[in-house]
C-alpha positions as CSV (number, residue, x, y, z in Angstrom):
1,X,127.4,141.3,132.0
2,X,127.5,138.4,129.7
3,X,130.4,138.4,127.3
4,X,129.4,139.0,123.7
5,X,130.3,136.5,121.0
6,X,133.3,137.3,118.9
7,X,132.2,135.3,115.9
8,X,129.2,133.5,114.4
9,X,128.2,131.5,111.3
10,X,126.6,133.0,108.1
11,X,125.6,131.5,104.8
12,X,127.4,133.0,101.8
13,X,126.6,132.7,98.1
14,X,129.9,131.6,96.4
15,X,128.6,130.8,92.9
16,X,125.6,131.7,90.7
17,X,123.3,128.7,90.3
18,X,122.5,127.5,86.8
19,X,119.1,125.9,87.2
20,X,118.5,124.3,90.6
21,X,120.9,125.6,93.3
22,X,123.4,123.1,94.5
23,X,125.4,122.8,97.7
24,X,128.6,124.0,96.0
25,X,126.8,127.3,95.3
26,X,126.9,128.3,99.0
27,X,129.2,128.1,102.0
28,X,128.5,128.3,105.8
29,X,131.4,130.5,107.1
30,X,132.5,131.8,110.4
31,X,132.4,135.6,110.4
32,X,133.5,138.2,113.1
33,X,130.8,139.7,115.4
34,X,131.4,143.3,116.6
35,X,129.9,145.3,119.3
36,X,127.2,147.7,118.1
37,X,128.2,151.3,117.1
38,X,126.2,154.4,118.1
39,X,122.5,154.0,117.1
40,X,123.0,150.3,116.4
41,X,122.0,147.0,117.9
42,X,123.5,143.5,118.0
43,X,120.9,140.7,117.6
44,X,121.1,137.0,118.2
45,X,118.8,135.5,115.6
46,X,116.3,132.9,116.8
47,X,114.6,132.2,113.5
48,X,115.2,133.2,109.9
49,X,113.0,132.9,106.8
50,X,113.6,131.2,103.5
51,X,111.4,132.4,100.7
52,X,110.9,131.6,97.0
53,X,112.0,135.1,95.9
54,X,115.5,134.4,97.2
55,X,116.1,132.1,94.3
56,X,115.9,135.1,91.9
57,X,118.4,137.0,94.1
58,X,121.0,134.3,93.4
59,X,121.1,135.4,89.8
60,X,123.1,138.5,88.8
61,X,120.2,140.2,87.0
62,X,118.5,143.5,87.5
63,X,115.3,143.0,89.4
64,X,113.0,144.7,92.0
65,X,115.5,143.7,94.8
66,X,119.3,143.6,94.5
67,X,121.0,140.2,93.9
68,X,122.9,138.5,96.6
69,X,126.6,139.4,96.3
70,X,129.2,136.7,95.9
71,X,131.2,135.8,99.0
72,X,129.0,137.9,101.2
73,X,126.4,136.8,103.7
74,X,122.9,136.4,102.2
75,X,120.0,138.2,103.8
76,X,116.3,137.9,104.4
77,X,113.7,138.1,107.2
78,X,114.8,137.2,110.7
79,X,113.6,137.6,114.2
80,X,115.9,137.6,117.2
81,X,116.8,138.9,120.6
82,X,118.8,142.1,121.2
83,X,122.0,141.2,123.1
84,X,123.7,144.6,123.0
85,X,122.3,148.1,122.2
86,X,123.6,151.6,121.7
87,X,120.3,152.8,120.4
88,X,117.6,154.7,122.2
89,X,114.4,152.7,122.6
90,X,116.0,149.3,122.3
91,X,117.1,147.3,125.3
92,X,118.9,144.0,125.9
93,X,116.2,141.3,125.8
94,X,113.9,143.0,123.3
95,X,112.7,140.9,120.4
96,X,112.9,142.4,116.9
97,X,112.2,141.6,113.3
98,X,114.8,142.7,110.8
99,X,116.3,141.9,107.4
100,X,119.6,140.2,108.1
101,X,118.8,136.5,108.2
102,X,120.9,133.5,107.1
103,X,123.3,134.2,110.0
104,X,123.5,133.7,113.7
105,X,124.3,137.3,114.7
106,X,123.4,140.6,113.1
107,X,124.7,144.1,113.9
108,X,122.9,146.9,112.2
109,X,121.2,150.3,112.6
110,X,118.3,150.1,115.1
111,X,116.2,152.1,112.6
112,X,116.1,148.9,110.5
113,X,114.5,146.8,113.3
114,X,110.9,146.5,114.5
115,X,110.1,145.4,118.0
116,X,107.6,142.6,118.3
117,X,105.7,141.1,121.2
118,X,106.2,137.4,122.1
119,X,103.1,137.5,124.3
120,X,100.8,138.1,121.3
121,X,102.2,135.2,119.1
122,X,105.2,132.9,118.8
123,X,108.2,134.9,117.5
124,X,108.4,132.8,114.4
125,X,104.9,134.0,113.4
126,X,106.3,137.5,112.8
127,X,108.1,135.9,109.8
128,X,104.9,134.3,108.5
129,X,101.3,134.8,109.4
130,X,102.0,138.2,111.1
131,X,104.9,139.1,108.9
132,X,105.9,139.7,105.3
133,X,104.1,136.6,103.9
134,X,100.9,137.5,105.8
135,X,100.9,141.1,104.6
136,X,101.5,139.7,101.1
137,X,98.3,137.7,101.4
138,X,96.3,140.5,102.9
139,X,97.4,143.2,100.5
140,X,97.3,140.9,97.5
141,X,93.7,139.8,98.1
142,X,92.1,142.9,99.4
143,X,94.0,145.7,97.7
144,X,95.5,144.3,94.5
145,X,92.7,141.8,93.6
146,X,89.9,144.2,94.9
147,X,88.2,141.2,96.6
148,X,84.5,141.8,97.5
149,X,82.1,139.7,99.4
150,X,80.6,137.0,97.3
151,X,83.6,136.5,95.0
152,X,84.8,133.0,94.1
153,X,88.5,132.7,94.7
154,X,91.1,130.3,93.4
155,X,94.6,130.1,95.0
156,X,97.5,128.2,93.6
157,X,100.2,127.0,95.9
158,X,97.5,127.1,98.5
159,X,99.2,125.1,101.2
160,X,102.2,127.5,101.3
161,X,102.6,130.4,103.7
162,X,101.0,133.0,101.4
163,X,98.4,130.8,99.7
164,X,97.0,129.2,102.9
165,X,96.4,132.7,104.4
166,X,94.8,134.1,101.2
167,X,92.2,131.3,101.1
168,X,91.3,131.7,104.8
169,X,91.1,135.5,104.5
170,X,88.7,135.1,101.5
171,X,86.6,132.7,103.5
172,X,86.5,135.0,106.6
173,X,85.4,138.0,104.4
174,X,82.6,136.2,102.7
175,X,83.8,134.5,99.6
176,X,81.1,132.5,97.8
177,X,83.6,129.7,97.1
178,X,87.3,129.2,97.9
179,X,89.4,126.7,95.8
180,X,93.0,125.8,96.3
181,X,95.6,123.7,94.5
182,X,98.5,121.9,96.2
183,X,101.1,119.3,95.4
184,X,100.0,116.3,97.6
185,X,96.8,114.6,98.8
186,X,97.8,115.4,102.4
187,X,98.0,119.1,101.6
188,X,94.6,119.0,99.8
189,X,93.1,117.4,102.9
190,X,94.6,120.1,105.1
191,X,93.1,122.9,102.9
192,X,89.6,121.5,103.1
193,X,89.5,120.1,106.6
194,X,91.5,122.7,108.6
195,X,91.6,125.8,106.5
196,X,88.0,125.7,105.4
197,X,88.5,125.8,101.6
198,X,85.4,124.7,99.8
199,X,87.3,122.5,97.3
200,X,91.0,121.7,96.6
201,X,92.9,119.4,94.3
202,X,96.3,117.9,93.8
203,X,97.7,119.4,90.6
204,X,99.8,116.3,90.1
205,X,96.7,114.2,89.6
206,X,95.7,115.6,86.3
207,X,95.5,118.7,84.1
208,X,94.9,121.8,86.2
209,X,92.4,123.1,83.7
210,X,90.1,120.1,84.1
211,X,90.4,119.9,87.9
212,X,89.7,123.6,88.3
213,X,86.6,123.4,86.1
214,X,85.4,120.6,88.2
215,X,86.1,122.4,91.5
216,X,84.6,125.7,90.2
217,X,82.0,124.9,87.6
218,X,80.6,128.4,87.7
219,X,84.0,130.0,87.2
220,X,86.0,132.3,89.5
221,X,86.2,136.0,90.1
222,X,89.7,136.2,91.7
223,X,92.8,134.2,91.0
224,X,95.8,134.5,93.4
225,X,98.8,133.2,91.5
226,X,101.8,131.8,93.4
227,X,102.8,129.3,90.7
228,X,102.4,130.6,87.1
229,X,102.6,128.2,84.1
230,X,99.8,125.7,83.7
231,X,98.0,127.2,86.7
232,X,97.8,130.7,85.2
233,X,96.6,129.3,81.9
234,X,93.9,127.4,83.6
235,X,92.8,130.3,85.7
236,X,92.5,132.6,82.7
237,X,90.1,130.1,81.2
238,X,88.0,130.0,84.4
239,X,87.9,133.7,85.3
240,X,84.5,135.4,84.8
241,X,83.8,138.7,83.1
242,X,85.9,141.5,84.8
243,X,87.8,138.9,86.8
244,X,91.0,139.9,88.6
245,X,94.3,138.1,89.1
246,X,97.0,139.0,91.6
247,X,100.4,137.7,90.2
248,X,102.4,137.2,93.3
249,X,104.9,134.4,92.4
250,X,105.8,131.9,89.7
251,X,107.7,129.2,91.6
252,X,107.1,126.8,88.8
253,X,109.6,128.7,86.7
254,X,112.3,129.9,89.1
255,X,114.8,127.2,88.3
256,X,114.2,127.0,84.6
257,X,117.2,127.4,82.4
258,X,115.1,128.1,79.3
259,X,112.4,130.6,78.9
260,X,109.0,129.1,80.0
261,X,106.2,129.3,77.5
262,X,103.5,131.8,78.4
263,X,99.8,130.9,78.7
264,X,98.4,130.0,75.3
265,X,95.0,131.7,75.9
266,X,96.0,135.3,76.7
267,X,93.4,136.5,74.1
268,X,90.7,135.8,76.7
269,X,91.9,138.8,78.7
270,X,90.4,141.0,76.0
271,X,86.9,139.6,75.8
272,X,86.5,139.0,79.5
273,X,88.1,142.4,80.3
274,X,90.4,140.8,82.9
275,X,92.8,142.6,85.1
276,X,96.1,140.9,85.9
277,X,98.3,142.8,88.3
278,X,101.7,141.9,89.7
279,X,102.5,142.8,93.3
280,X,105.4,143.4,95.6
281,X,104.6,143.5,99.3
282,X,106.8,146.6,99.8
283,X,104.3,148.7,97.9
284,X,101.7,148.1,100.6
285,X,103.4,149.1,103.8
286,X,100.6,151.5,104.6
287,X,98.3,148.6,105.3
288,X,100.6,147.2,108.0
289,X,98.7,148.6,111.1
290,X,95.3,147.4,109.8
291,X,96.8,144.1,108.8
292,X,98.3,143.4,112.2
293,X,95.0,144.4,113.9
294,X,92.8,142.3,111.7
295,X,95.0,139.2,111.6
296,X,95.8,139.2,115.4
297,X,92.1,139.3,116.0
298,X,91.4,136.4,113.6
299,X,94.2,134.4,115.2
300,X,92.8,135.1,118.7
301,X,89.3,134.0,117.7
302,X,90.5,130.9,116.0
303,X,89.1,131.9,112.6
304,X,92.6,132.0,111.1
305,X,94.9,129.0,111.4
306,X,98.5,128.5,110.2
307,X,101.2,125.9,110.0
308,X,105.0,126.3,110.0
309,X,107.6,123.9,108.8
310,X,110.6,124.4,111.1
311,X,114.1,123.1,110.2
312,X,116.5,123.1,113.2
313,X,120.0,124.4,113.0
314,X,121.7,127.0,110.9
315,X,123.8,124.2,109.2
316,X,120.5,123.0,107.7
317,X,119.5,126.4,106.3
318,X,120.3,125.7,102.7
319,X,118.6,122.3,102.8
320,X,115.5,124.1,104.1
321,X,115.6,126.5,101.2
322,X,115.9,123.6,98.7
323,X,113.0,121.9,100.4
324,X,110.9,125.0,100.0
325,X,111.6,125.1,96.3
326,X,110.6,121.4,96.1
327,X,107.3,122.1,97.9
328,X,108.3,120.1,101.0
329,X,106.9,122.7,103.4
330,X,103.4,123.1,104.8
331,X,102.9,126.8,105.6
332,X,105.9,129.0,106.3
333,X,109.3,127.5,106.1
334,X,111.4,128.6,109.1
335,X,115.0,127.9,110.1
336,X,115.2,127.8,113.8
337,X,118.7,128.4,115.2
338,X,120.2,126.5,118.1
339,X,119.5,128.2,121.4
């Protein structure tokens, strides 16, 4: 039997950021690793996820998910290999998805783990296209936005993990037009040439309102918002009568130290009878079986494509998170741990 590790590294939050997070706000520390107790497993993490919502958890404010605690390891989605088990149904060598990322080893109740199959897709995909971000796209488009065949759909942050999947799902299910915004000309090219968007634009090249009107001259039925700010204002102007918007994220505002101004055209919601609805993926767990079935099929057929941006080494985990906030990723941002 291989000896179990006695310690491993984990990222801790040591100070609350003011504005953009800085290296001094976090610390990579050695922590003890213990054998699993009854009903628990010990997992060696292979990949962990960094996500925009984690910025909000660095603030000590009441929200839909508890803040990170100071001088404690941060957490988030991770996938790894079971290296010790005292839980029925989990064996050494099994691969599992769980919620204790930002660390090399995790010991926790087996009830908090979900086994995954590495033969169906790469393990990192269970943090993205087949994981939380994928379910966010699926539920946000089909359940929250009530997408129907023939809808014209606009997605902001469309080259990110959620946005790229939203646009492709809309295309697969018969959207009349799919438009995306992204932060570089390279990402715009990716959206059109690989993901099959009908039109896309670089929001840094001019006012979003003008570029959206050019890309969708007949207006849009659905807006999937990952950005907020100028994008939301532009989308409100382009939404048709009875349009719907899924408010999933507002990454443009996460590092603001002052309150961001709201859209100046909220009055159009009344006349157009628009529906704007916020979403949290945890509210849509019942869709998980159908989501996995549908998406696995679309991946196998080649109808659905995805990209990941992988950063190697736990020591680079915080840099990966900052890169995500700056928009340096294409698709899901993953931290891959040393094997």
